[in-house]
C-alpha positions in Angstrom: 127.6 -56.5 215.2 130.9 -54.8 214.4 131.9 -57.8 212.3 128.8 -57.5 210.2 129.3 -53.8 209.7 132.9 -54.4 208.4 131.7 -57.0 206.0 129.1 -54.6 204.6 131.7 -51.9 204.1 134.0 -54.3 202.3 131.2 -55.4 200.0 130.3 -51.8 199.3 133.9 -51.0 198.4 134.0 -53.9 196.0 131.2 -52.3 194.0 132.0 -48.5 194.3 134.8 -47.1 192.1 138.2 -46.8 193.7 138.9 -43.1 194.4 142.6 -43.2 194.8 143.5 -44.7 191.3 143.6 -43.8 187.6 141.9 -47.1 186.8 138.3 -47.7 187.9 138.6 -51.5 187.4 135.7 -53.3 185.9 132.4 -51.8 187.0 129.1 -53.6 187.0 125.7 -52.5 188.0 123.6 -55.1 190.0 120.7 -54.2 187.8 122.5 -55.2 184.6 124.7 -58.2 184.6 125.1 -58.1 180.8 127.6 -55.3 180.7 130.8 -54.2 182.4 132.7 -51.0 181.9 136.2 -49.8 182.8 137.7 -46.4 182.7 141.5 -45.6 182.7 143.2 -42.2 182.5 146.7 -40.9 181.9 147.9 -37.3 181.6 150.0 -36.8 178.5 153.0 -34.4 178.4 151.0 -31.9 176.3 148.7 -31.4 179.3 145.7 -33.3 177.9 144.3 -36.3 179.7 143.8 -39.5 177.8 140.8 -41.5 178.9 139.9 -45.0 177.7 136.4 -46.3 178.2 136.3 -50.1 177.8 132.9 -51.8 177.4 132.5 -55.6 177.7 129.1 -57.1 176.7 127.6 -60.5 177.0 126.9 -62.5 173.8 123.8 -61.2 172.0 124.0 -57.8 173.6 125.0 -54.5 171.9 125.5 -50.9 172.7 125.4 -47.8 170.4 127.6 -45.6 168.2 127.5 -41.7 168.5 124.5 -41.8 166.0 122.5 -44.9 167.0 120.3 -44.9 163.9 116.6 -45.5 164.0 116.7 -46.5 167.7 118.9 -46.5 170.8 120.9 -44.0 172.8 124.6 -43.3 172.5 126.9 -43.7 175.5 127.2 -40.4 177.5 129.1 -39.2 180.6 127.5 -36.7 183.0 130.6 -35.1 184.6 130.8 -33.8 188.1 131.5 -30.1 188.3 133.7 -28.6 187.0 133.0 -30.6 183.8 136.1 -31.1 181.6 136.2 -30.3 177.8 135.9 -33.9 176.6 136.3 -35.1 173.0 135.1 -38.6 172.1 136.7 -40.8 169.4 134.4 -43.4 167.9 135.7 -46.6 166.4 134.0 -47.9 163.2 130.6 -49.4 164.2 128.6 -52.3 162.9 125.0 -52.3 161.7 122.2 -54.2 163.4 118.8 -54.9 161.7 116.0 -56.0 163.9 112.3 -56.0 162.9 112.8 -53.5 160.0 114.8 -51.1 162.2 118.4 -50.4 161.5 120.8 -49.3 164.2 124.6 -48.6 164.4 126.7 -49.7 167.3 129.0 -52.3 168.9 128.8 -55.8 170.2 131.1 -58.1 172.3 133.8 -55.5 173.3 134.8 -52.0 172.3 137.2 -49.3 173.6 136.3 -45.7 173.2 139.2 -43.2 173.4 138.4 -39.8 175.0 140.6 -36.8 175.5 140.1 -34.1 178.2 141.7 -30.9 177.0 144.0 -28.9 179.4 142.8 -30.6 182.5 144.2 -29.0 185.6 142.1 -31.1 187.9 143.7 -33.8 190.1 140.5 -35.8 189.9 137.7 -36.4 187.4 134.4 -38.0 188.3 131.0 -38.6 186.7 128.4 -41.1 185.7 128.5 -43.1 182.5 125.0 -43.8 181.1 125.1 -46.8 178.8 122.2 -48.2 176.7 122.5 -52.0 176.1 120.0 -54.0 174.0 119.2 -57.5 173.1 115.5 -58.6 173.1 115.0 -55.8 175.6 116.9 -52.6 176.2 118.4 -51.5 179.5 119.7 -48.0 180.4 122.4 -48.4 183.0 124.4 -45.8 185.1 128.0 -46.5 186.1 129.4 -43.9 188.6 133.2 -43.5 188.5 136.0 -41.4 190.0 139.7 -41.3 188.8 142.7 -39.9 190.5 144.8 -38.3 187.8 147.9 -38.2 190.0 148.1 -42.0 190.1 149.8 -43.9 187.3 148.0 -46.5 185.2 149.3 -49.9 184.3 151.9 -50.4 181.5 149.3 -51.8 179.2 147.5 -48.5 178.9 149.6 -46.9 176.1 149.2 -50.1 174.0 145.5 -50.3 174.5 144.9 -46.6 173.8 146.9 -46.7 170.6 145.0 -49.9 169.5 141.7 -48.2 170.2 142.7 -45.1 168.2 143.7 -47.4 165.4 140.0 -48.4 165.1 138.9 -44.8 164.7 138.2 -43.9 161.0 140.9 -41.8 159.3 140.1 -38.4 157.7 141.3 -39.2 154.2 143.0 -41.8 152.1 140.2 -44.3 151.4 138.1 -42.6 148.7 139.4 -40.6 145.7 136.1 -38.7 145.4 132.8 -38.5 147.2 129.5 -37.0 146.0 126.1 -36.9 147.7 122.9 -36.1 145.9 119.2 -36.1 147.0 115.9 -36.8 145.4 112.7 -36.9 147.4 112.9 -39.7 149.9 116.4 -40.9 148.9 120.0 -40.0 149.5 122.3 -40.9 146.6 126.0 -41.4 147.3 128.8 -42.1 144.8 132.3 -42.8 146.1 135.2 -43.7 143.9 138.4 -45.6 144.8 141.1 -46.5 142.3 141.8 -49.8 144.2 138.1 -50.8 143.9 135.7 -52.0 146.7 135.7 -55.4 148.4 133.4 -55.3 151.5 132.0 -51.7 151.6 129.8 -50.4 154.4 128.4 -47.0 155.2 127.3 -45.4 158.5 125.6 -42.1 158.9 125.4 -39.4 161.5 122.1 -37.9 162.4 120.5 -35.4 160.0 118.4 -32.8 161.7 114.7 -33.4 161.0 115.4 -36.7 159.1 115.7 -40.4 159.7 118.2 -42.3 157.6 117.6 -45.9 156.8 119.8 -48.8 155.7 121.8 -48.1 152.5 121.6 -50.3 149.4 125.1 -50.6 148.0 126.2 -51.3 144.5 129.7 -51.7 143.1 130.3 -50.5 139.5 134.0 -51.0 138.7 135.9 -48.6 140.9 132.7 -46.8 141.9 130.5 -47.4 144.9 126.9 -46.3 144.6 124.6 -46.1 147.6 120.8 -45.4 147.8 119.6 -44.5 151.3 116.0 -44.2 152.2 115.1 -41.0 154.1 111.9 -40.1 156.0 111.2 -37.5 158.6 111.6 -38.3 162.3 108.0 -39.7 162.4 108.7 -42.1 159.5 106.5 -40.1 157.1 107.2 -37.7 154.3 110.9 -36.9 153.6 112.2 -33.4 154.3 114.2 -31.3 151.8 117.9 -32.1 152.4 119.4 -30.1 149.6 122.3 -27.9 150.6 122.8 -29.6 154.0 126.0 -31.3 155.1 126.0 -35.1 155.5 128.6 -36.7 157.9 129.3 -40.4 157.3 131.8 -43.1 157.7 132.7 -45.3 154.7 134.4 -48.6 155.5 136.0 -51.2 153.3 137.7 -54.4 154.4 138.8 -53.1 157.8 139.8 -49.6 156.6 137.4 -46.7 157.3 137.2 -43.0 156.6 135.3 -40.2 158.2 133.8 -38.0 155.5 131.4 -35.1 154.9 129.8 -33.7 151.8 127.2 -31.1 150.8 124.0 -32.7 149.6 123.4 -31.6 146.0 121.3 -32.6 143.0 120.4 -36.3 142.3 123.3 -38.4 141.0 121.7 -41.7 140.1 118.7 -42.4 137.9 116.5 -45.4 137.9 116.2 -45.5 134.1 116.5 -49.0 132.6 119.6 -49.7 130.6 119.5 -49.0 126.9 118.3 -52.1 125.0 120.9 -53.5 122.6 118.7 -52.9 119.5 118.3 -49.3 120.4 122.0 -48.9 120.9 122.7 -50.5 117.5 120.1 -48.3 115.9 121.6 -45.1 117.4 125.0 -46.3 116.3 123.8 -46.7 112.7 122.1 -43.3 112.7 125.0 -41.5 114.5 127.5 -43.0 112.0 125.3 -41.9 109.1 125.0 -38.3 110.4 128.9 -38.1 110.6 128.8 -37.8 106.8 127.0 -34.5 107.2 129.6 -33.0 109.7 132.2 -30.5 108.4 135.0 -32.9 109.4 134.3 -35.3 106.7 133.5 -32.8 103.9 137.1 -32.6 102.5 137.3 -36.3 102.1 134.0 -36.5 100.3 135.3 -33.9 98.0 138.4 -36.0 97.4 136.1 -38.9 96.5 134.2 -36.8 94.1 137.5 -35.7 92.5 138.7 -39.3 92.2 135.5 -40.3 90.3 135.9 -37.4 87.9 139.4 -38.5 87.0 138.5 -42.1 86.1 138.9 -42.4 82.3 136.6 -45.4 82.1 133.7 -44.2 84.2 131.8 -47.5 84.1 129.5 -48.9 86.8 131.9 -51.7 87.8 134.8 -49.3 88.6 132.6 -46.9 90.5 131.1 -49.7 92.5 134.5 -51.1 93.3 135.8 -47.6 94.4 133.0 -47.0 96.8 133.0 -50.5 98.2 136.7 -50.1 98.9 136.1 -46.8 100.7 133.3 -48.4 102.7 135.6 -51.2 103.7 138.2 -48.6 104.8 135.5 -46.9 107.1 134.4 -50.2 108.7 137.9 -51.5 109.2 138.9 -48.1 110.8 136.0 -48.4 113.2 137.2 -51.9 114.1 140.7 -50.4 114.7 139.0 -47.8 117.1 137.3 -50.7 118.8 140.6 -52.4 119.3 142.1 -49.2 120.7 139.3 -48.9 123.2 139.7 -52.5 124.1 143.4 -52.1 124.9 142.7 -48.9 126.8 140.0 -50.6 128.9 142.3 -53.6 129.7 145.0 -51.1 130.7 142.5 -49.2 132.9 143.0 -46.0 130.9 140.4 -43.3 130.1 137.9 -44.0 127.3 136.2 -41.5 125.1 135.3 -40.5 121.6 138.1 -38.6 119.8 140.6 -39.0 122.7 143.4 -39.7 120.2 143.4 -36.0 119.5 144.6 -35.4 123.0 147.9 -36.9 121.9 150.2 -34.4 120.2 152.0 -37.1 118.3 148.8 -38.2 116.7 147.9 -34.6 115.9 151.4 -34.2 114.3 150.8 -37.3 112.2 147.4 -35.9 111.0 149.1 -32.6 110.1 151.5 -34.4 107.8 148.8 -36.5 106.2 146.5 -33.6 105.5 149.4 -31.6 104.2 150.2 -34.4 101.7 146.6 -34.7 100.7 146.3 -31.0 100.0 149.5 -31.0 98.0 148.1 -33.9 96.1 144.9 -32.1 95.3 146.9 -29.0 94.2 148.5 -31.4 91.7 152.0 -30.9 93.0 152.7 -34.6 93.0 151.1 -38.0 93.1 151.7 -39.4 96.5 152.5 -43.0 97.3 153.9 -44.1 100.7 156.8 -46.5 100.8 156.0 -50.1 99.8 156.9 -51.3 103.3 153.7 -49.7 104.6 151.8 -51.2 101.7 149.4 -48.2 101.4 148.5 -45.9 98.6 146.6 -42.7 99.6 145.2 -42.1 96.1 144.6 -43.9 92.9 144.5 -41.6 89.8 144.3 -44.1 87.0 141.2 -46.0 88.2 143.2 -49.3 88.6 143.4 -50.8 92.0 141.4 -49.8 95.1 144.0 -49.3 97.7 143.8 -45.5 97.6 140.0 -45.6 97.9 140.3 -47.9 101.0 142.6 -45.4 102.7 140.3 -42.5 101.7 137.6 -44.2 103.8 140.1 -44.8 106.6 141.1 -41.1 106.5 137.5 -40.0 106.5 137.0 -42.0 109.8 140.1 -40.3 111.4 138.8 -36.8 110.4 135.3 -37.7 111.7 136.4 -38.6 115.3 136.7 -34.9 116.5 133.0 -34.5 115.6 130.2 -35.5 117.9 126.9 -36.0 116.1 123.4 -36.6 117.5 122.9 -40.2 118.7 126.6 -40.8 118.4 127.5 -40.0 122.1 124.7 -42.3 123.5 125.8 -45.2 121.3 129.5 -44.8 122.2 128.7 -44.4 125.9 126.7 -47.6 125.8 129.6 -49.4 124.0 132.3 -48.3 126.4 130.2 -49.4 129.4 129.2 -52.7 127.9 131.1 -56.0 127.5 133.9 -56.3 125.0 131.8 -58.2 122.4 129.0 -55.5 122.6 131.7 -52.8 122.3 132.9 -54.3 119.0 129.3 -54.7 117.8 128.5 -51.0 118.4 131.6 -49.8 116.8 131.1 -51.9 113.7 127.5 -50.6 113.6 129.0 -47.1 113.7 131.2 -47.9 110.7 128.3 -49.4 108.8 126.2 -46.3 109.5 128.9 -43.9 108.3 129.5 -46.0 105.2 125.8 -46.2 104.2 126.0 -43.4 101.7 129.1 -44.9 100.1 127.3 -48.3 99.9 124.3 -46.6 98.4 126.4 -45.3 95.5 128.1 -48.8 95.2 124.6 -50.3 94.9 123.5 -47.7 92.3 126.6 -46.5 90.5 124.4 -44.5 88.1 124.1 -41.8 90.8 127.8 -41.1 90.5 127.9 -41.5 86.7 125.5 -38.6 86.3 128.3 -36.2 87.3 129.4 -33.8 84.6 132.2 -34.9 82.3 135.7 -33.7 83.1 136.6 -30.2 81.9 138.3 -27.0 82.9 135.9 -26.6 85.8 137.7 -29.6 87.5 140.9 -27.6 88.0 138.9 -25.0 89.9 137.3 -27.8 92.0 140.7 -29.3 92.7 142.0 -26.0 94.0 138.9 -25.5 96.2 139.3 -29.0 97.6 143.0 -28.4 98.2 142.2 -25.2 100.1 139.7 -27.1 102.2 142.2 -29.8 103.1 144.9 -27.1 103.7 142.4 -25.4 106.1 142.1 -28.8 108.0 145.9 -29.1 108.1 146.4 -25.6 109.6 143.5 -26.2 112.1 145.2 -29.4 113.2 148.5 -27.5 113.5 146.8 -25.0 115.8 146.0 -27.8 118.2 149.7 -28.1 119.0 149.7 -24.5 120.5 149.6 -25.8 124.1 152.5 -28.2 123.4 154.8 -26.3 121.1 153.9 -22.7 121.8 152.6 -19.9 119.6 156.0 -19.0 118.1 156.9 -22.5 116.9 153.4 -23.2 115.6 153.2 -19.9 113.6 156.7 -20.6 112.3 155.7 -24.1 111.1 152.6 -22.7 109.5 154.6 -20.1 107.6 157.1 -22.8 106.5 154.3 -25.1 105.2 152.6 -22.3 103.2 155.9 -21.1 101.7 156.9 -24.6 100.8 153.5 -25.2 99.0 153.9 -21.9 97.1 157.5 -22.7 96.1 156.3 -26.1 94.9 153.5 -24.5 92.9 156.0 -22.0 91.4 158.3 -24.8 90.4 155.5 -27.0 89.0 153.3 -24.4 87.3 155.2 -21.2 87.2 155.1 -17.8 88.9 151.6 -16.8 87.7 149.9 -19.9 89.2 151.9 -19.6 92.4 150.9 -16.0 92.8 147.2 -16.9 92.2 147.5 -19.7 94.7 149.1 -17.4 97.3 146.3 -14.8 96.7 143.6 -17.5 97.1 145.2 -18.7 100.4 145.4 -15.2 101.8 141.8 -14.4 100.7 140.5 -17.6 102.2 142.1 -17.2 105.6 141.3 -13.5 105.7 137.6 -14.5 105.2 137.9 -17.1 107.9 139.4 -14.7 110.4 136.8 -12.1 109.6 134.0 -14.6 110.0 135.4 -15.8 113.3 135.8 -12.4 114.7 132.3 -11.0 113.9 128.8 -11.9 114.9 125.8 -12.2 112.7 125.1 -8.8 111.4 128.8 -7.8 111.5 128.9 -7.2 115.3 132.2 -8.2 117.1 132.2 -11.7 118.6 133.7 -11.7 122.1 133.1 -14.0 124.9 132.1 -11.9 127.9 131.0 -14.7 130.2 132.9 -15.2 133.4 133.6 -18.9 133.0 134.5 -20.8 136.2 136.4 -24.1 136.4 134.1 -27.1 136.2 133.7 -29.4 139.3 131.0 -31.3 141.1 131.6 -29.1 144.1 131.0 -26.0 142.1 127.6 -27.4 140.8 126.5 -28.4 144.3 127.5 -25.0 145.8 125.6 -23.1 143.1 122.5 -25.3 143.6 122.7 -24.8 147.4 122.6 -21.0 146.7 119.6 -21.5 144.5 121.4 -20.5 141.4 121.3 -21.9 137.8 124.3 -23.7 136.3 125.4 -23.9 132.7 128.0 -26.6 132.0 130.1 -26.5 128.9 132.7 -29.3 128.3 134.7 -28.5 125.2 138.0 -29.3 123.5 140.2 -27.4 121.0 140.1 -30.4 118.6 136.3 -30.7 118.7 134.9 -29.2 115.5 131.3 -29.4 116.8 132.4 -27.5 119.9 133.7 -24.7 117.6 130.5 -24.7 115.6 128.5 -24.4 118.9 130.7 -21.6 120.1 130.2 -19.4 117.0 126.7 -20.4 116.1 125.2 -20.2 119.7 127.4 -19.4 122.7 128.7 -16.1 121.3 125.3 -14.9 120.3 124.5 -11.7 122.2 121.2 -13.0 123.8 123.0 -16.2 124.9 125.8 -14.2 126.3 123.4 -11.9 128.3 121.6 -15.0 129.6 124.8 -16.6 130.8 125.9 -13.4 132.5 122.8 -13.2 134.7 123.4 -12.8 138.4 121.8 -16.1 139.3 123.7 -18.1 136.6 127.0 -19.8 137.2 128.9 -20.7 134.0 131.3 -23.7 134.4 133.6 -24.8 131.6 135.7 -28.0 131.4 138.6 -28.3 128.9 139.2 -31.8 127.5 141.8 -30.8 125.0 144.4 -32.7 127.0 143.9 -35.8 129.1 142.0 -34.9 132.3 140.9 -37.5 134.8 138.4 -35.1 136.5 136.7 -34.2 133.1 136.7 -37.9 132.1 135.0 -38.9 135.4 132.6 -36.0 135.1 131.4 -37.1 131.6 131.3 -40.8 132.6 129.1 -40.1 135.6 126.6 -38.6 133.2 126.8 -41.4 130.7 128.8 -39.5 128.1 132.2 -40.1 126.5 132.3 -37.3 123.9 132.4 -33.5 123.6 130.7 -31.2 123.3 128.7 -31.8 126.4 126.3 -29.2 127.8 124.0 -29.4 130.8 121.8 -27.0 132.7 120.9 -27.2 136.4 118.7 -24.9 138.5 116.3 -24.8 141.4 113.6 -25.9 139.0 115.8 -28.5 137.4 118.0 -30.0 140.1 118.6 -33.2 138.2 120.0 -31.3 135.2 119.1 -31.4 131.5 121.7 -32.5 128.9 121.4 -30.6 125.7 121.9 -31.9 122.2 125.6 -32.0 120.9 124.5 -29.6 118.2 123.3 -26.7 120.3 120.1 -24.8 119.4 120.0 -21.2 120.6 116.3 -21.2 121.5 116.4 -24.6 123.2 119.3 -23.4 125.3 117.6 -20.2 126.3 114.3 -21.9 127.1 115.9 -24.6 129.2 118.0 -22.1 131.1 114.9 -20.0 131.8 112.8 -23.0 133.0 115.6 -24.0 135.4 114.7 -21.0 137.6 111.7 -22.9 138.9 108.8 -21.2 140.6 109.5 -18.2 142.7 108.8 -18.7 146.4 
């Protein structure tokens, strides 16, 4: 009898955890032979206790992550009193899809690191409750007890470090992360400069919501995810706006723990723009560029060149305008080549971005200065023969000057953003290289349409008045317009050179022009020219400093720096948002500012308590502004958008702002009062 009792005790000891050890050994419950667990502990010099929970599963069985998903129970330890302050670390899980249900967890084998903070106890004990599933699910208890005074084996440090290496890092994987929500769907956009190879996403539980399996899409360096959401009963989705989403993003073995505030929708289900529509928009947008103030001085030069042709016959007029049209189309092809090189070099793309380069601005300052001097009649300009270009042709023989007038018109047009232009350019920069070239050529054709019209019917140009004294006045006016363009371009160098140097250069340029006029035409003409220049810029300064009706024009809006986070935070506080992306070199931006944004009623609307005004400056290269525009399908400024409780997706306004449209859209963004 005593012998049987001893055998029973030995058998019991083989199953029960060993009390006098820091290693439980592999534990197995007789009711579940598909799982084994092992717990090891070691007290660190900092006073914390490191605990390692090893789980070993039979093939085809799985257990669960901290957030199991649509089914399952996460592992849990019920500690014996006094319960220690335990912190669990969770390695990157895997996803399991069975019968339309998606869960998150582990298979085969996993080690979960746990730390017990400031443990003064000599012994910790408890019961691990583990859920394991295959075709059926089993909930199993594993009692354990560990003596913290006993050492563990030498392998512990290696195993613990290896387990911690499987835990997602806090940063370093993504460059940016944004989360949006529309009814029934989470939308996540994560960007990574190195791109995405095998991306995965795992989500923590959202209170009152059930999150399904994400649908992932890679777009260049951007990862887009659409995640179905229902309530806990699988029915209507709750409102998740303003809540915090915790998730793990993994990519080829590297994982990052992240969190973000859920904001407005980020992705749309709109079909891509058909090619024929993009080409049509390019033609219309290019045509409208002729109506923008940027191109007006060059059109004036073209008018002047026709008036100076001694033999004003149809053939010569047709040839001049065909040459200018060719210059426009070839210039747009050059822009397409520039965009191609930038894309192949993984650089930012956008309309007018060459004006972000101070060297290009300096080149344009010199060119516009020479053109204005030419219009003032100070000299007839020809560049060195090595460049094989002539900026103007005054005798009507040869068409090189007219070609370069078209090219120059294109360069002056790029700071302008016209209706339809931004959509067409955005389509082009996101399309294949052949389509990019097709769209830019269509833009060139669209801009050159008026020039081709006169080439087809030269009689339109031949109806201009015959040369006379009035032409001298016209030349002076055109020269002043071109000089205004020159000084405006020079002002764009303020951030690079500083106010003192820029003002000094402006003074030198004006004095040099007046001295040249004095030498060429005498003191009387120079004095008249100087008076005209002073009167012109005095009028411009007065117009720029007063509102309609003579009221002072000052910007009283408290503009905040533009960021996605600022938009999401404002929406979470149920505020309206007005976004203004501008640039110093953008002529349309300046027109919007003085025509609309500085109007008193618009200023009052933007200063309302529930309105957050955000401004982004694209005068110089900015990766954040570039990404902001690209996310919204835009590559040009000005860009204006309005968000609000009644318009969480945001409404993009026309490049040419309309005061009433802005006010109405801002008012409608309030939504219905609760």
